[in-house]
N, C-alpha and C positions, 0 to 999 in steps of 0.2 A: 419469536424474534422477527420484528418487522424490518423489512429492507429499508435502508436509509441512504444508499449510494446510487446515484444516477449513472448512466452509461459513460458520460464524459469523465466523471470522477474515477470510475473503474478503469478506463483506458489510461488515464494519466498515472494512476497508481501502478499499473502494469509496466508502463514505459519507464517510470522511475526505478522500479525493481530491476528491470533489464539493465539500465545504466549502472546501478549499484553492482550488479553481478559482473558486468563487463569490467568495471573498475577494479573489482576484487580479483577476478580470474586472470586479468592481464598483468597484475602485479602493480598497477598504478597506485592503488591504496592497499596498504598491508598492515599487519599488526592488529592491535585492538580496534582501531578505527575501521579497518577492513571487515573484521568480524561483526562489529556493530552495524555497519551498513548492510552486510549480508543478512543478518537477522531482521533488520528493519525492512529490507526488500521482501523477505519471506512473509512478514506480517502484512505488507501491502498486497502480496499475491493472494493470501488467504482471505483478507477482507474483501478483495475484489471478487473472488469466486463466490463468496456467500452474500455479497452485496450488503454487508452490515459492518459498520464501524462503531466499536464501543465508545470511542471518544465523542463521536457525533451524538450518539444516544445519550451519553451522560450530560452533554451540553444542551440537549433538546434540539439539535440541528438535524436537518434532512435535506439531502440533495436530490432525493427521489421525488419526481413530480407525481402528485396525487391524481389518479384517473377518475 
């Protein structure tokens, strides 16, 4: 699995995941939408940790600078 996420993309994904978690746990977003945002936030965290996004890979995109 070749890394395809750069540092900026990883940080943005983590920040979005934190916003989703805050919205859910403060009760601002509830119900099905809250659960969907929480799951999406978890996916963002996992893809940030492994620096790999399957959607980027399937589209042939890469945010990772080649050294």
